[in-house]
C-alpha positions as CSV (number, residue, x, y, z in Angstrom):
1,M,40.5,28.9,80.0
2,E,39.3,31.0,83.3
3,F,39.5,34.6,83.6
4,K,40.8,35.9,86.9
5,N,39.8,39.4,88.6
6,E,42.2,42.3,88.8
7,N,43.3,41.6,92.7
8,E,44.4,38.1,91.8
9,F,46.2,39.3,88.9
10,D,48.2,41.9,90.8
11,K,48.8,39.3,93.5
12,D,50.2,36.9,90.9
13,L,52.5,39.6,89.7
14,T,54.3,40.1,92.7
15,N,55.4,36.5,92.9
16,S,56.6,36.5,89.2
17,S,60.2,36.5,90.3
18,E,59.7,33.2,92.0
19,M,57.6,31.9,89.3
20,T,60.3,32.8,86.8
21,E,63.1,31.2,89.0
22,N,61.2,27.8,89.1
23,T,60.0,28.1,85.2
24,S,62.8,26.4,83.6
25,E,62.9,23.3,86.1
26,E,59.4,23.0,85.6
27,E,59.5,23.1,81.9
28,S,62.4,20.6,81.4
29,H,60.1,18.2,83.7
30,K,56.9,19.0,81.6
31,D,58.8,18.3,78.3
32,I,60.0,15.0,79.2
33,S,56.5,14.1,80.6
34,D,54.7,15.2,77.3
35,F,57.4,13.3,75.4
36,G,56.6,10.2,76.9
37,N,52.7,10.6,76.6
38,M,53.4,11.4,72.9
39,E,55.3,8.0,72.4
40,E,52.3,6.0,74.2
41,N,49.7,7.7,71.8
42,M,51.4,7.3,68.4
43,N,49.9,4.0,68.0
44,A,46.4,5.9,68.2
45,V,47.0,7.9,65.0
46,D,45.1,5.7,62.9
47,A,42.3,5.2,65.1
48,E,39.0,7.0,64.1
49,F,37.1,8.8,66.7
50,P,33.3,9.7,65.8
51,I,31.9,13.0,67.1
52,E,30.8,12.1,70.7
53,P,27.1,12.7,71.8
54,H,26.2,15.3,74.3
55,E,26.1,12.9,77.0
56,S,30.0,12.2,76.8
57,I,30.8,15.9,76.9
58,H,28.6,16.4,80.0
59,A,30.2,13.5,81.7
60,D,33.7,15.3,80.9
61,E,32.7,18.5,82.4
62,S,31.3,16.8,85.6
63,G,35.0,16.6,87.1
64,K,35.5,20.0,88.1
65,S,38.7,19.4,89.9
66,T,40.4,17.7,87.1
67,E,43.9,18.9,86.3
68,F,45.7,18.3,83.2
69,E,49.2,18.3,84.6
70,G,50.0,14.6,86.1
71,Q,46.5,13.2,85.4
72,A,46.4,12.8,81.6
73,E,47.3,9.2,81.7
74,E,44.7,8.5,84.2
75,A,41.8,10.6,82.5
76,I,42.2,9.4,78.6
77,P,41.6,5.6,79.4
78,P,38.1,6.1,81.2
79,I,37.0,8.6,78.3
80,M,38.1,6.3,75.6
81,E,36.6,3.3,76.9
82,Q,33.1,5.3,77.3
83,T,33.4,6.7,73.8
84,R,33.9,2.9,72.4
85,I,30.9,1.8,74.6
86,T,28.8,4.5,73.3
87,N,29.9,3.9,69.6
88,Q,29.2,0.3,69.8
89,V,25.7,1.2,71.1
90,E,25.1,3.8,68.4
91,Q,26.6,1.3,65.7
92,K,24.2,-1.4,66.7
93,K,21.1,1.2,66.6
94,Y,22.5,2.4,63.4
95,K,22.7,-1.4,62.1
96,K,19.1,-2.1,63.2
97,R,17.7,1.1,61.5
98,N,19.7,0.2,58.6
99,V,18.3,-3.4,58.7
100,K,14.7,-2.1,59.0
101,G,15.0,0.4,56.3
102,F,16.7,-2.2,54.0
103,A,14.1,-4.7,54.7
104,S,11.2,-2.1,54.2
105,T,12.8,-1.0,50.7
106,L,13.2,-4.5,49.6
107,A,9.7,-5.3,50.3
108,A,8.4,-2.1,48.5
109,G,10.5,-3.1,45.7
110,V,9.2,-6.7,45.5
111,I,5.7,-5.8,45.6
112,G,6.0,-3.1,43.1
113,S,7.8,-5.6,40.6
114,V,5.0,-8.0,41.2
115,L,2.3,-5.4,40.5
116,T,4.2,-4.0,37.4
117,L,5.0,-7.5,35.9
118,T,1.3,-8.5,36.6
119,I,-0.3,-5.2,35.0
120,L,1.7,-4.0,32.3
121,P,1.6,-7.2,30.0
122,H,-2.2,-6.4,29.7
123,T,-1.8,-3.0,28.6
124,D,-0.1,-1.2,25.6
125,Y,2.1,0.9,27.5
126,I,5.3,-0.8,26.4
127,K,4.0,-1.1,22.8
128,S,3.5,2.4,22.7
129,F,7.1,3.3,23.6
130,Y,8.7,0.3,22.3
131,P,6.9,-1.0,19.3
132,N,9.5,-3.9,18.9
133,A,9.6,-4.9,22.4
134,E,8.0,-8.0,21.7
135,N,11.0,-9.2,19.4
136,Q,13.7,-8.3,22.0
137,V,15.6,-10.9,23.7
138,T,15.9,-10.3,27.3
139,S,19.4,-11.0,28.8
140,G,18.5,-11.6,32.5
141,T,19.1,-14.6,34.6
142,G,17.5,-17.9,33.0
143,A,16.6,-16.2,29.6
144,S,18.7,-17.6,26.6
145,V,20.0,-14.7,24.3
146,K,19.7,-15.8,20.7
147,K,22.6,-15.2,18.3
148,V,21.8,-12.5,15.7
149,V,22.3,-13.5,12.4
150,A,21.5,-12.5,8.5
151,Q,18.4,-14.1,7.3
152,P,18.0,-15.2,3.6
153,T,15.6,-13.1,1.7
154,M,12.3,-14.8,1.2
155,A,9.7,-14.2,-1.5
156,S,6.8,-12.6,-0.5
157,S,3.4,-13.6,-1.4
158,G,2.5,-9.9,-1.3
159,S,5.3,-9.3,-3.8
160,I,4.4,-7.3,-6.9
161,A,7.2,-8.8,-8.7
162,D,5.7,-12.4,-7.9
163,T,2.4,-11.3,-9.2
164,V,3.5,-9.9,-12.3
165,E,5.7,-13.2,-13.1
166,K,2.8,-15.3,-12.4
167,V,0.1,-13.1,-14.7
168,S,2.8,-12.7,-17.3
169,K,2.9,-16.6,-18.0
170,T,-0.9,-15.9,-19.2
171,I,0.0,-13.1,-21.5
172,V,0.6,-14.0,-25.3
173,G,1.5,-12.2,-28.4
174,V,-1.0,-12.4,-31.3
175,V,0.2,-12.1,-35.0
176,N,-2.0,-11.1,-37.6
177,Y,-1.3,-12.6,-41.1
178,Q,-3.4,-11.3,-44.0
179,Q,-3.5,-12.7,-47.5
180,Q,-1.7,-10.0,-49.9
181,Q,-1.4,-10.1,-53.6
182,T,1.6,-8.8,-55.3
183,N,2.2,-7.7,-58.7
184,D,5.1,-8.3,-61.0
185,L,7.2,-5.8,-63.0
186,W,4.8,-5.7,-65.9
187,G,1.7,-5.2,-63.5
188,N,0.4,-8.8,-63.7
189,S,-1.0,-10.2,-60.1
190,S,1.3,-13.0,-58.8
191,N,0.0,-15.6,-56.2
192,Q,-1.1,-14.3,-52.7
193,Q,1.1,-14.9,-49.7
194,S,0.5,-14.3,-46.0
195,V,1.9,-11.2,-44.8
196,Q,2.2,-10.1,-41.3
197,S,-0.3,-7.1,-41.0
198,G,0.1,-6.4,-37.4
199,S,0.6,-8.0,-33.9
200,G,-1.0,-7.3,-30.6
201,S,-1.3,-9.0,-27.1
202,G,-3.8,-11.5,-25.4
203,V,-4.7,-13.0,-22.1
204,I,-5.4,-16.9,-21.6
205,F,-8.3,-16.9,-19.1
206,Q,-9.7,-20.3,-19.4
207,K,-8.6,-23.9,-20.1
208,N,-11.1,-26.6,-20.8
209,N,-10.0,-30.2,-21.7
210,N,-8.0,-29.9,-24.8
211,I,-9.0,-26.3,-25.5
212,A,-7.5,-23.1,-23.9
213,Y,-9.2,-19.8,-24.5
214,I,-7.7,-16.3,-25.3
215,V,-9.5,-12.8,-25.1
216,T,-8.1,-9.9,-27.3
217,N,-9.2,-6.8,-29.3
218,N,-11.1,-7.3,-32.3
219,H,-9.0,-4.9,-34.0
220,V,-6.0,-7.0,-33.4
221,V,-7.6,-10.1,-35.1
222,E,-9.9,-8.3,-37.7
223,G,-9.2,-9.3,-41.4
224,A,-6.8,-12.0,-40.3
225,S,-6.2,-15.1,-42.6
226,K,-3.9,-16.8,-40.1
227,L,-3.3,-16.0,-36.5
228,E,0.1,-16.9,-34.6
229,I,0.2,-16.9,-30.8
230,S,3.5,-16.6,-29.3
231,L,3.6,-18.0,-25.6
232,Y,5.6,-17.2,-22.3
233,D,8.2,-20.0,-22.9
234,G,9.0,-19.1,-26.5
235,Q,6.7,-21.6,-28.2
236,K,4.4,-20.6,-31.0
237,T,1.2,-22.2,-32.5
238,S,-1.7,-21.1,-34.5
239,A,-5.2,-20.1,-33.2
240,E,-8.6,-20.3,-34.3
241,V,-11.2,-17.4,-33.9
242,V,-14.0,-18.5,-31.8
243,G,-16.0,-15.1,-32.1
244,T,-15.6,-11.5,-32.5
245,D,-17.8,-8.3,-31.6
246,A,-16.6,-5.3,-33.4
247,L,-18.7,-2.8,-31.2
248,T,-17.2,-3.6,-27.9
249,D,-13.6,-4.3,-29.9
250,L,-13.5,-7.6,-28.2
251,A,-12.6,-11.4,-29.6
252,V,-12.0,-14.9,-28.3
253,L,-9.3,-17.2,-29.7
254,K,-8.7,-20.8,-28.9
255,I,-5.6,-22.8,-28.8
256,D,-4.5,-26.3,-28.0
257,A,-4.3,-26.5,-24.2
258,K,-1.0,-28.6,-24.0
259,Y,0.9,-25.3,-24.4
260,V,-1.0,-23.6,-21.5
261,T,0.5,-23.8,-17.9
262,A,-1.4,-21.1,-16.4
263,T,-4.5,-18.9,-16.7
264,A,-5.5,-15.4,-15.7
265,D,-8.5,-14.7,-13.3
266,F,-11.0,-11.5,-13.8
267,G,-11.6,-9.0,-11.0
268,D,-14.5,-7.1,-10.2
269,S,-13.8,-3.9,-11.9
270,S,-16.6,-2.1,-9.9
271,T,-14.6,-2.0,-7.2
272,L,-12.0,0.2,-8.8
273,R,-11.3,3.8,-7.6
274,P,-9.3,6.7,-9.2
275,G,-5.8,6.3,-7.4
276,D,-5.7,2.6,-7.4
277,Q,-2.5,0.9,-8.4
278,V,-2.5,-0.9,-11.6
279,Y,-0.2,-2.6,-14.0
280,A,-0.3,-3.1,-17.8
281,I,1.4,-6.2,-19.1
282,G,1.7,-6.7,-23.0
283,N,3.9,-6.6,-26.1
284,P,4.4,-3.0,-27.2
285,L,5.9,-2.4,-30.7
286,G,5.7,-6.1,-31.3
287,L,7.3,-9.4,-29.8
288,D,10.8,-7.9,-29.5
289,L,9.6,-6.1,-26.3
290,S,7.2,-9.1,-25.3
291,R,5.4,-9.0,-21.7
292,T,6.4,-5.4,-20.8
293,V,5.3,-4.6,-17.4
294,T,4.0,-0.6,-17.0
295,Q,2.8,0.9,-13.7
296,G,0.2,3.5,-13.4
297,I,-3.1,4.3,-11.6
298,V,-6.7,4.5,-12.3
299,S,-7.1,7.8,-13.3
300,A,-11.0,7.8,-13.9
301,I,-13.7,5.1,-14.1
302,N,-16.9,4.9,-16.2
303,R,-15.1,7.1,-19.3
304,S,-17.4,7.0,-22.4
305,I,-15.2,7.2,-25.4
306,S,-16.7,7.5,-28.8
307,V,-14.8,5.1,-31.2
308,S,-15.4,4.1,-34.8
309,T,-15.5,0.5,-35.5
310,S,-16.3,-1.6,-38.4
311,A,-19.8,-1.9,-37.1
312,G,-20.4,1.9,-36.8
313,N,-19.8,4.5,-34.2
314,W,-19.9,3.4,-30.6
315,D,-19.6,4.9,-27.2
316,T,-17.3,2.6,-25.3
317,N,-17.3,2.4,-21.4
318,V,-13.5,2.4,-20.3
319,I,-11.2,2.7,-17.4
320,Q,-8.7,5.5,-17.8
321,T,-5.0,4.9,-16.8
322,D,-1.8,6.6,-16.9
323,A,-0.1,3.2,-17.0
324,A,1.8,3.5,-20.6
325,I,-0.3,1.6,-23.2
326,N,1.5,1.6,-26.8
327,P,0.8,0.0,-30.2
328,G,0.9,-3.7,-29.5
329,N,-0.4,-3.6,-26.0
330,S,-3.7,-3.7,-27.3
331,G,-5.5,-7.0,-26.1
332,G,-3.2,-7.2,-23.1
333,A,-4.0,-7.4,-19.4
334,L,-4.5,-4.2,-16.9
335,I,-4.3,-6.1,-13.5
336,N,-4.5,-4.7,-10.1
337,Q,-2.1,-5.4,-7.1
338,Q,-3.6,-9.1,-6.4
339,G,-3.0,-9.9,-10.1
340,Q,-6.5,-10.1,-11.3
341,V,-7.4,-8.9,-14.9
342,I,-9.7,-6.1,-14.2
343,G,-9.6,-4.7,-17.7
344,I,-8.4,-5.5,-21.1
345,N,-6.2,-2.9,-22.8
346,S,-7.7,-1.3,-25.9
347,L,-6.7,2.2,-26.9
348,K,-4.9,5.4,-26.4
349,I,-5.0,8.9,-27.1
350,S,-1.8,9.7,-29.2
351,E,-1.8,13.4,-30.0
352,S,1.0,16.0,-29.9
353,G,1.2,17.3,-26.3
354,V,-0.8,14.3,-24.9
355,E,0.7,12.0,-22.4
356,G,-0.7,9.1,-20.0
357,L,-4.1,8.6,-21.6
358,G,-4.9,5.1,-21.9
359,F,-8.1,3.0,-21.9
360,A,-9.0,-0.4,-21.0
361,I,-12.4,-2.0,-21.4
362,P,-13.6,-3.2,-17.9
363,S,-13.7,-6.8,-16.8
364,N,-17.4,-6.4,-15.6
365,D,-18.3,-5.3,-19.2
366,L,-16.2,-7.8,-21.2
367,I,-17.3,-10.9,-19.1
368,P,-20.6,-11.3,-20.6
369,I,-19.4,-10.6,-23.9
370,V,-16.7,-13.3,-23.8
371,N,-19.4,-15.8,-22.5
372,Q,-21.9,-15.2,-25.4
373,L,-18.6,-15.6,-28.0
374,I,-17.7,-18.8,-26.6
375,K,-21.5,-19.9,-26.6
376,A,-22.6,-18.8,-30.1
377,G,-19.8,-17.3,-31.8
378,K,-21.2,-13.7,-31.7
379,V,-23.3,-11.4,-29.6
380,D,-27.0,-11.7,-29.7
381,R,-28.2,-8.2,-30.1
382,P,-31.5,-6.9,-31.1
383,Y,-31.7,-5.9,-34.4
384,L,-33.6,-3.0,-35.9
385,G,-32.3,-3.3,-39.6
386,V,-31.6,0.5,-40.5
387,G,-28.6,2.5,-41.7
388,L,-28.2,5.9,-39.7
389,A,-26.6,9.1,-39.7
390,D,-26.0,11.7,-36.9
391,L,-28.4,14.7,-38.0
392,D,-25.7,17.4,-37.0
393,Q,-23.2,15.6,-39.5
394,V,-25.9,16.1,-42.5
395,P,-26.5,19.3,-44.5
396,Q,-29.8,20.8,-43.4
397,V,-31.3,20.5,-46.7
398,Y,-32.0,16.9,-45.9
399,W,-33.7,18.0,-42.5
400,Q,-37.3,17.8,-44.0
401,N,-38.6,21.0,-42.6
402,L,-38.0,20.3,-39.1
403,P,-39.1,22.4,-36.2
404,N,-36.5,25.2,-35.1
405,N,-36.5,23.5,-31.8
406,V,-35.2,20.0,-33.1
407,K,-31.6,20.1,-33.6
408,Q,-30.5,16.5,-32.8
409,G,-31.5,13.2,-33.8
410,V,-30.8,10.2,-36.2
411,L,-31.3,10.1,-39.8
412,V,-32.5,7.1,-41.4
413,M,-30.5,6.4,-44.6
414,N,-31.4,2.9,-45.7
415,I,-33.7,0.2,-44.5
416,D,-33.1,-3.6,-44.8
417,P,-36.5,-5.0,-46.4
418,N,-36.5,-8.4,-44.0
419,S,-36.0,-6.3,-40.9
420,T,-37.8,-5.2,-38.0
421,A,-37.7,-1.6,-39.1
422,S,-39.2,-2.3,-42.4
423,S,-42.0,-4.2,-40.5
424,A,-42.8,-1.2,-38.5
425,G,-43.0,1.1,-41.3
426,F,-39.7,3.1,-41.3
427,Q,-38.8,5.0,-44.5
428,P,-35.6,6.6,-45.8
429,K,-35.1,10.2,-44.6
430,D,-37.0,9.5,-41.2
431,I,-35.7,11.4,-38.2
432,I,-35.7,9.4,-35.0
433,V,-35.6,11.7,-31.8
434,S,-36.5,9.3,-29.1
435,M,-37.1,5.5,-27.9
436,N,-39.6,4.9,-25.1
437,G,-39.2,8.6,-24.0
438,T,-35.8,8.7,-23.8
439,K,-34.2,11.5,-26.2
440,I,-31.7,10.1,-29.0
441,A,-29.2,12.6,-30.1
442,N,-26.9,10.5,-32.3
443,S,-26.4,7.3,-33.6
444,S,-24.1,6.0,-30.7
445,E,-27.0,6.8,-28.2
446,L,-29.4,4.7,-30.3
447,R,-27.1,1.8,-30.4
448,K,-26.3,2.1,-26.6
449,Y,-30.0,2.0,-26.0
450,L,-30.9,-0.8,-28.0
451,Y,-27.9,-2.9,-26.9
452,S,-28.1,-2.3,-23.3
453,K,-31.8,-1.1,-22.3
454,V,-33.8,-3.5,-24.3
455,K,-33.5,-7.2,-25.5
456,T,-34.9,-9.4,-28.5
457,G,-38.9,-9.7,-28.3
458,D,-39.3,-6.2,-26.7
459,E,-41.6,-3.6,-28.4
460,I,-40.1,0.1,-28.8
461,K,-42.1,3.2,-29.3
462,F,-40.2,5.3,-31.5
463,E,-40.7,9.3,-31.9
464,V,-39.9,10.2,-35.6
465,Y,-40.3,13.4,-37.6
466,R,-41.2,12.7,-41.3
467,D,-41.6,15.8,-43.8
468,G,-41.7,18.1,-40.7
469,K,-44.4,16.3,-39.0
470,Q,-43.9,14.1,-35.8
471,I,-45.3,10.5,-35.9
472,T,-45.1,7.2,-33.6
473,L,-43.8,4.1,-35.1
474,K,-43.5,0.9,-32.9
475,A,-41.3,-2.2,-33.5
476,K,-40.8,-5.6,-32.1
477,L,-37.1,-6.2,-31.7
478,S,-35.7,-9.4,-33.4
479,A,-32.4,-11.4,-33.0
480,N,-29.9,-11.5,-35.6
481,K,-27.5,-9.7,-37.7
482,G,-26.0,-6.8,-35.8
483,A,-26.6,-3.0,-36.2
C-alpha cells in the first residue's frame, strides 16, 4: 500500500464524481475477471507451498511497475515455476544433508555396538545389574527361544533329608534284657527269666567280612544277659559285647554282617564351633519312636561334665547341644550337615526348668577307645590300685592334722596288695595332693591325669600328706585292671 501526500489526495477528491460514475462498470468487469481467476486456481487448493526463501521475495519486489489488475494471470505462473525450482533444489540439498546425517549416525551406532559387544562380555557390568542374565534367552534374529516348562523336582546331594535318610540306615535300637528272679505267692523264688530292662540306640560304623560293629553307651548295655538289635528295615538279631569302658561310657557290639547295608563315617569333632548345625538321630522313649531326628546347634565344645560311673567319678569331655536328647537317645548319633558322626549322644540334664542341655561324646575322643575295645576288649590304662575319696567329702576328723593351707586332695581309702600303690609304699589315710608337680584336687582329676597324661611304665612322683607331714612317693605304673 502506497501513502499519497495531501496535494495528491485533494486532487483526487475533485474527480470523485467522475470516479463514482465509472465505479459500477469497472467493478462489474473486475468481479467477472476475479471469478474466472478463481475457477482457474481451484485445482491448486491441495497444493503445498513451502515458505519461500528471501531470494524469491526480492525477485518479486524487483518488478516495480507490476500492477495486479489485468496481469495476475501472467505474473503467477513465473513465480510458481521459480518456487518449484527453488523447492526442488532445497529438497535435494535437504536429502543430501539427511543422507549424510543418517550415514554418520548409522556408522556411530555400528561402531558403538561393536565396542559394546566386544568389551562388556569381559566385565561384570551386566552381572551386577542382571544376575540372571546368563540364563535369559534372547529372542533376536537367529536366536532360538526355548519354551518355558516346569522342571521335575530333583533330589539334591546337599539335601538334609537325603543325608538323614542315609545315616538313619546305620542307626539301630539296642534292647537290654536282664535275668530277673521272681517269687511266688508264698515267697518262694521261681525260675529266672529274661526281662527287658531298658533300651537305647547304637550306630553301625564298620563292616568287616562277616562281622559288623556297633558303638553305643556302656550304660545302655551294662548288666545285660542278652542284647537285641532292631535294624532299619525292621529285622531283629542278637548282639555280642566286644568290649566296654565304664569311665568313658562307651561300648562296642558286634552282629552278623548280613543284616547290614550301610555304615556311618566319623567326622573330625575338633572342627566344630558353637553355632554349627547338628542333628541327633536315635530312638527316644523306645523303639516305637525309632530313628527320630531332632535339629539343633552346637551350644559349646570341650565341656567337662562330672559323671558317676560304675568305675568311679569321671570328668567327661563332651559336646553341648540344644538338639533334643531324651531317654532312649543314648548311644545314638550326633551328625553334622555332611552326615558324619561327630559325637555319640550320652546324657542330658533333666531338671525342672532346664531345657536344651544335651551332651555327646566327641568323635575324636571315642575313636581311640573304640579301637582299643575292638583290639583287646578293654581299654589298657595305667593301674595304680587304690580306693579313693575326695578330701572335701570326708569329715575333718580324718584329715590327719593337715596344715591349714591344705583344703583339697584325695584320701586313700584302701590299697590292692598286688598293685603299684602297694609296692610304692602307699598306706590307707594318705592324702595325695599332687602328681609330678600337678595339683590334684579330687579323684576325678587324679584319674584324668592318670589316664590321659601318662602311660603304662611311666614313673610318677606323688606328693602325699601322712600324719600331717608331707612326703614323696614314687610309683611305676603297671597295666591292668582299671582304676
